[in-house]
C-alpha positions, 0 to 999 in steps of 0.5 A: 713858619708861623701857625695861629689856633683860635678857638672858636664857637658854634651857634649852639656852644660847641667848640672847634678850632680855626687854623692858618699856616703861613710858611714857605721859603721867605716872607710866609708866601704860602698861606693855608687855612682850616678848621678842626673839631679837635687841637690834635686835628688841627695840628695834623692838619697844618703838619700835613700842609707845611710837608705838602708845601715843602714838597711842592719847593723840592719838586720844583728845585729838582725840576730847576735842577735838571732844567739846568743839566739839560742846558749844560749838556747842550751849550758847547762852550768852551773856557778859554 
């Protein structure tokens, strides 16, 4: 996981934060980007996205395991 947070200012001088999350199982294959009015909100959004990305990958692995289980149950091959 790689996080970037940049302090920015509106045209009237109000501070806000631009954030990027690079995450995923390899080579930061997932990217989330957003804006926040304060650092607490920025980190909260980053953690939400980190958890969402992890849950998506976990769900994908479970689907793959179910597919494998179905295949093995329906395969009538014996080792000789």
